[in-house]
C-alpha positions as CSV (number, residue, x, y, z in Angstrom):
1,M,91.9,118.2,101.9
2,I,93.6,114.8,102.0
3,D,95.3,114.5,105.4
4,E,95.5,110.7,105.9
5,Y,96.7,107.7,104.1
6,K,96.9,103.9,104.6
7,T,100.1,101.9,104.8
8,I,101.4,98.8,106.4
9,A,102.2,98.8,110.1
10,A,105.4,96.8,110.0
11,P,107.8,94.9,107.8
12,H,106.4,91.5,106.6
13,V,107.7,88.6,104.5
14,S,105.9,85.8,102.7
15,E,107.0,83.2,100.2
16,I,105.4,81.3,97.3
17,K,106.7,78.7,94.9
18,I,105.8,78.4,91.2
19,K,107.3,75.7,89.0
20,S,110.3,75.3,91.3
21,S,111.1,79.0,91.4
22,K,110.9,80.6,94.9
23,F,109.5,84.1,95.3
24,I,110.2,85.8,98.6
25,A,108.2,89.1,99.0
26,H,109.3,91.6,101.6
27,G,107.1,94.6,102.4
28,S,108.2,97.5,104.6
29,P,106.9,101.0,105.6
30,A,108.9,103.7,104.0
31,E,108.4,107.5,104.6
32,S,110.9,108.6,102.0
33,K,112.7,107.5,98.8
34,E,115.9,107.1,100.9
35,E,114.2,104.7,103.3
36,A,112.8,102.6,100.4
37,E,116.1,102.4,98.6
38,Y,117.9,101.5,101.8
39,F,115.4,98.6,102.4
40,I,115.9,97.4,98.8
41,A,119.7,97.4,99.2
42,K,119.4,95.6,102.6
43,I,117.3,92.8,101.1
44,S,119.6,92.5,98.0
45,K,122.6,92.1,100.3
46,Q,120.8,89.6,102.6
47,F,119.8,87.4,99.7
48,F,122.9,88.1,97.6
49,D,122.7,84.7,95.9
50,A,119.2,85.2,94.4
51,S,118.5,85.5,90.7
52,H,116.6,88.8,90.9
53,H,115.5,91.4,93.4
54,C,112.5,93.2,91.7
55,Y,110.8,96.0,93.6
56,A,108.3,98.8,93.6
57,Y,107.7,101.6,96.1
58,Q,105.3,104.6,96.5
59,I,105.8,107.6,98.7
60,G,103.4,110.4,99.4
61,A,99.8,111.0,100.7
62,Q,98.2,112.0,97.4
63,N,98.9,112.5,93.7
64,P,101.5,113.2,92.4
65,F,103.0,110.2,94.2
66,L,106.8,109.5,94.1
67,F,107.1,106.0,92.8
68,R,109.5,103.7,91.1
69,F,109.6,100.0,90.0
70,N,112.4,97.9,88.7
71,D,112.5,94.5,86.9
72,D,116.2,93.8,87.9
73,G,116.9,91.8,84.8
74,E,113.6,90.1,84.3
75,P,111.8,90.9,80.9
76,S,110.5,94.4,80.7
77,S,107.3,95.1,82.7
78,S,107.1,91.5,83.9
79,A,108.1,92.1,87.6
80,G,108.4,95.6,88.9
81,K,105.2,96.9,87.3
82,P,103.0,94.0,88.6
83,I,104.4,94.6,92.1
84,Y,103.6,98.3,91.8
85,Q,100.1,97.5,90.5
86,A,99.6,95.3,93.6
87,I,100.4,98.3,95.8
88,Q,98.0,100.5,93.9
89,A,95.2,97.9,94.0
90,A,95.6,97.8,97.8
91,A,95.3,101.6,97.9
92,L,98.5,101.8,100.0
93,T,101.3,104.3,100.0
94,N,104.6,105.1,101.9
95,L,105.9,101.5,101.5
96,V,108.2,99.4,99.5
97,V,107.9,95.8,98.3
98,V,110.9,93.7,97.2
99,V,110.3,90.3,95.6
100,T,113.4,88.1,95.5
101,R,113.4,85.3,93.0
102,Y,115.4,82.1,93.2
103,F,115.2,80.5,89.7
104,G,114.1,76.9,89.8
105,G,115.1,75.9,86.4
106,T,111.8,76.2,84.6
107,K,111.1,79.4,82.5
108,L,107.7,80.9,83.3
109,G,107.4,83.2,80.3
110,V,106.4,86.9,80.5
111,G,102.8,86.1,81.4
112,G,103.8,83.6,84.0
113,L,106.3,86.1,85.5
114,V,103.7,88.8,85.7
115,R,101.3,86.5,87.5
116,A,104.0,85.2,89.9
117,Y,105.4,88.7,90.9
118,S,101.8,90.0,91.2
119,A,100.8,87.1,93.4
120,A,103.9,87.3,95.6
121,A,103.4,91.0,96.2
122,K,99.7,90.6,96.9
123,N,100.3,87.7,99.2
124,T,102.5,89.8,101.4
125,L,100.3,92.9,101.3
126,D,97.2,90.9,102.2
127,S,99.0,89.5,105.2
128,C,100.1,92.9,106.6
129,R,98.3,94.8,109.2
130,I,97.0,98.0,107.6
131,V,97.1,101.3,109.5
132,T,95.8,104.8,108.8
133,K,98.3,107.6,109.3
134,I,97.2,111.1,109.9
135,L,99.1,114.1,108.5
136,R,99.7,116.9,111.0
137,A,101.1,120.4,110.9
138,P,103.1,122.2,113.6
139,I,101.5,125.2,115.3
140,E,103.6,127.4,117.7
141,F,102.0,129.8,120.0
142,S,102.3,131.4,123.4
143,F,99.8,132.1,126.2
144,P,99.6,133.4,129.8
145,Y,99.8,130.8,132.6
146,D,96.2,131.5,133.6
147,D,95.0,130.1,130.2
148,T,96.8,126.8,130.7
149,N,93.8,124.7,131.4
150,T,91.8,126.2,128.5
151,V,94.7,125.6,126.1
152,M,95.5,122.1,127.2
153,R,91.8,121.0,127.1
154,W,91.5,122.3,123.5
155,I,94.7,120.5,122.5
156,Q,93.4,117.3,124.0
157,D,90.0,117.7,122.3
158,N,91.8,117.9,118.9
159,D,94.1,115.0,119.6
160,G,97.1,117.3,119.4
161,E,100.6,116.1,120.0
162,I,102.8,118.4,122.1
163,E,106.3,118.5,120.6
164,N,107.9,121.1,122.8
165,S,107.0,123.5,125.5
166,V,108.9,126.3,127.3
167,Y,107.5,127.8,130.6
168,D,108.3,131.4,131.2
169,V,106.3,134.6,131.7
170,R,104.3,133.3,128.8
171,T,104.2,129.6,128.0
172,Q,105.5,128.8,124.5
173,I,104.3,125.6,123.0
174,R,104.6,123.7,119.7
175,V,101.8,121.3,118.9
176,L,101.0,119.0,116.0
177,I,97.4,119.3,114.7
178,R,95.7,117.4,112.0
179,L,96.0,119.4,108.7
180,R,92.3,119.9,108.1
181,E,91.8,121.2,111.7
182,V,94.6,123.7,111.8
183,D,92.6,126.9,110.9
184,S,89.7,126.1,113.2
185,F,92.0,125.1,116.0
186,K,93.7,128.5,115.9
187,Q,90.5,130.4,115.6
188,V,88.7,128.7,118.4
189,L,91.8,128.9,120.7
190,I,92.1,132.6,120.2
191,E,88.4,133.1,120.8
192,R,88.4,130.9,124.0
193,T,91.3,132.9,125.4
194,S,89.9,136.3,124.4
195,G,92.9,136.9,122.1
196,R,95.5,136.2,124.8
197,V,97.0,133.4,122.7
198,R,99.6,134.7,120.2
199,M,100.4,132.6,117.2
200,M,104.1,132.4,116.3
201,N,103.9,130.8,112.9
202,A,100.6,132.2,111.6
């Protein structure tokens, strides 16, 4: 089961110049298509006087990924696709890269554009801090007060993240647990409390 992925930690920008054309590459984390497209629109607005805003993004932890790339007026497959290939080569996901071009007066040709957009995207991705994100699933359950120490220790042992808790006759709790550990987490917790834990979303 794939329950982790690598992405960039924070937005980053870099710039290269090729034959008087300036290529500004912005990379940003994006957890959804909407986040990616918002970032693209933001960069396009910020650099409204640029010649082109070519981009690529990929969303998801595993195939089939949600992805898109766009040449924004450059010759077909000369900009967006090379940017996307740079993302693939870095084995990253949940991010967007926008390469803004200011035309310098000298045409680069299709091959030159491919190399330029690829280099701009790679330059930014190589400069980013890469982080590993863990996919987690919510588990909701209740337990008697006397089992609090046992439950909390097991949550801690599994690096669980407590999202919500309600203290009543029985404590109700919602915890985020790594995907691959969900089944064993439940089973061991029930065993350690002799069945006094009751799963609410089993």
